[in-house]
C-alpha positions, 0 to 999 in steps of 0.5 A: 500500500505504501508503494501504491501511495508513493507511486500515486504521488510521483505520477501526480507530480509528473502529470502535473509537470507535464500538464504545466509544460503543455499549457505553457506551450499551447492549449490542448486536452488535459492528460488523464492518468488511468490507474486501472482497476482497483486492487483493494479487494474482491469486486463489490457484491450487492444483493439484488433488491437491496441498497448499496453503494460504490466508493471512489477508490481515489479517495481511499488515501486522503493524504493523496486525494481528499474529496473536499480539497479536490472540490475546492481546487476546482476538480470534478468527480464524474462516474462512467459505467461499462455494462457487463459484456460491453466495452463502451464507457457510458457517463452517469449524469449527475443528480438524476437517474441513469436509464431509469435505473436506481443509480444516483450520486452523493459526494464520492459515492454512487448509490444503487437504490436498490440494486438490479441484476443489470447494474453488474459491470465495471464502474469508473470514477474520474477526477479532473479539471482543465489541466489534469485528470485521474481515473480508476475503475471498480467492479460491481456484481449484483447477486440473486438470492439463489446465488448466495450460499446459505447453511439453513433455509431460514438464514437471510441471503447476504452478499457481503462477507461476514465480519469476524467477532471474537468475544472471550468467555465470561466477558462482554461486547457490543455488536454493531451492524456493519455499514450502519454508521455510513448509512446514517450519514446519507439516511433521511432518519435513524435506521431501524435494525432487526437481529437474527441468530443461528447457533453454532451447529444449530438447526434453526434461526432465532429472532430477537428477543433471545429470551436471555438477560445476558443478551439485550438489544439497546437501540440498533446495537446488540449487547452481549453482557456475558459470553457463553458457549451457545452464544456463538454462531452467525448473527444477521442484522437487517437495516431498514432506512429512508433515503430521498423518499425511498424505503431501502434495506440491506443485510449484513452478517457477523460470525461470533466465536468464543475464546478463552478468558483473558483472565487466564494465564497466557504464558506459552508452554511445551507439552512434548518432549518432557523434561526428563524424557529420552528419545531413542534414535537410530543411526543411518536413518531418518530421525523425526523430533517432535515438539508440541507447544500450547499457546493460550489465546492472544491476539498476537503472533505465536512462534515455535521453532527448533535450534541446533547448537544454538542456531536456527535451521536457516543459519545452520547451513546443513541440508540434512536438517529441515522442519515443518510446523502445523496446527494440531488443535484449536480449542476456543482460541488456545492453539496447540502447535507442532514442530517436527525437526527432520534429520536425514541420515542420522550419524553418531556425531549428531548425538553430541549436538544440542537440540532445543525447541522454543515457543514464544508469544507476547507474554513469555518464552520457554525452551526445552532440550531434546535428550537423545540416546542411541537405540542399540540394535538387538540380535534379532536372528539370535533371539528368534533362534533362541526363542524357537529352540526354547519353544520346541524344547518346551513342546518336547517336554510337554509331549514327554510328560503327556506320555511318560507322566507316570514314569516321571512321577514314580521317578520323582517319588523314588528320589524325593519321596518320604518312607511313611514307616518313619513318620507313622506307627502303622503296621501294614502298608496295604489292607485289601478289601474284596468280595469273599468266596468269588472270582475276585478272591482268586485275583486278590490272593494270586495276583495282588498279594503276590505282586505287592509282597514279593515284587514290590516289597509291601506288607499286605494285610488280608483278613482271612489270612492274618486274623487269628481264631477266637477274635471278634470279626468287627473288632479285628476288622476295625483294628486291621484297617486302623493299623494300615496305611492304605485300604485297597478296595477291589470293586466288583459286581458282588462287592459291598452288599448290605451287612457284609464284612466288605461294607464294614471295611469300606466304611472304616476306611472312609471314616478314617480318611474323613477324620484326617488320619494317614489312611487313604482309600484306593479303588481297583475295578476288577470287573466293570460295575454299572452305576446302579449297582454301587452302594451309597458308600461306593458312590461317595468314595468314587467322587473324590477317589481315583479308580484304577481299572484292571484290564486283564492280560494287558495289566499282568506285566509289572510294567503295565499302566495298571501297576504304575498307577497303583504304585503312585497311590501306594506308599513310597517303599525302599527295600532294606537288606536281606538280613534286616528283612528276615529279622523284621519278619521274625519279630513281626510273627511274635508280635502278631501272636501276642497282639491277637491274644491281647485283642481277644481279651480287649474285645470282651472288655470293650478296649480294642481301640486303645490297644490298636493305637500303639502297636509299637508297644506290642512289638517291644513287648514281643521283643 
């Protein structure tokens, strides 16, 4: 604009000198300087049917041309018109309508009262006297209502661009309709103003009054006393006035937006990187350092930038460094800006440089250093191979355990298991309960007993074999069960009929487990038994106990699954030397004879339970 003014002054002086020289030599037509078309902005837009005006651009700079001064100096202002699609200039007569249109002139303005579609075109204002002439053109476009974009159908069409108004929260402002003050100068009376409001993101138009004490229209102005969020949006004002006996009107719009309060702190701050944050970088790669700054609302400039070793990038002179800035967020005028420093082909020596991000506005300044550390390359291949081998090994162990879990469990028990003979006062390892006078009896005596005693070294108690004549069956059964570490129940179709000895043995074993003793019950199924054939005690035991099934010829070998499962449930046994076994067997026979005699006596006096609680005393007495 300064260059425009200085050029205008120079040309005016030049034209004046030329004009004076020509006038001295001989009289001729004045030289007219043509400034072309005004570059003050876009073409002047007026809505069809509304009032409007064109101002001569020559008087936009009063220091060069002033209307009053030029009129006093004898200059005349003349308007010409070039209609749309034509090239011939047509003069607009002073103080009367042109071609029955609404064009008239008042001082430096050309009024359209009202504007019509045919008024579109180029308008030239010329300032001249007898010795000089200057002219400049301005373009006018008259828009129909359907040519104006509108958000809602209820919005009035406005040809002029909306004025931007910013109001801080919890503060106030007075809204005046644009061009109202200029209209007052040429109106016959005080214009009247009607206000409309379309809320931001709303779906309807509200006319004043807006039913709120915080917004009031006083005269032609709209007063917003306390700004709130829902006061944002477009405000339309319609101005109606009288001029030269005509009723004219025009509509303008204001876009009102809220910003954070001016009472809040306005110092800028850096959100990223943090004060103690380490940024990992890799050599021979493109490194991007991100800096994020928060700028509270201020009607002033906001700056964010990077420096490397105290120098801005334009002074650094290294083409590997560049940066880009962008707006990340706008929250009621509070801007979040991001600046990204790009370093191409990052090298080890770049780690020793100082990288600082800085933010600044008119209220303050802050800077923060980005701390870098080199990313050590992990041995991906080695880690992948190690992980693969580990997974394969774990899968192998899982398969091995699934197949050989019994063998592994037996091996663990043989190494770390505790021999229960050293921790309790039991006399027998196993008490076998079975159905008498049946096929199961042959299985017990010829198979179970033989393997348990001769092959595995367990002390086995079988009532029919180990009980002495003269005793009470009930007392001796309870005594044998109480002196055993395991109760092995051979389940078969004929087992545990009501009132049988087998049922007594099963009940004694279950009661012993329930009382928290060292006795455990093991179920061995010799032949399949249907669920309906089981007595109540067996149903209770089956819920909590393991059931080991005899599978005929498949289970005869000592290495079969049946014997391995059975050994897992039986006590841990470590066989002693041959001499110790013979000595133990001899002492056991003497103890059994004395114990049987003592039990016979106690059964008559009712003291069997006290006698079987301490079998070690009996063994000592026998010795």
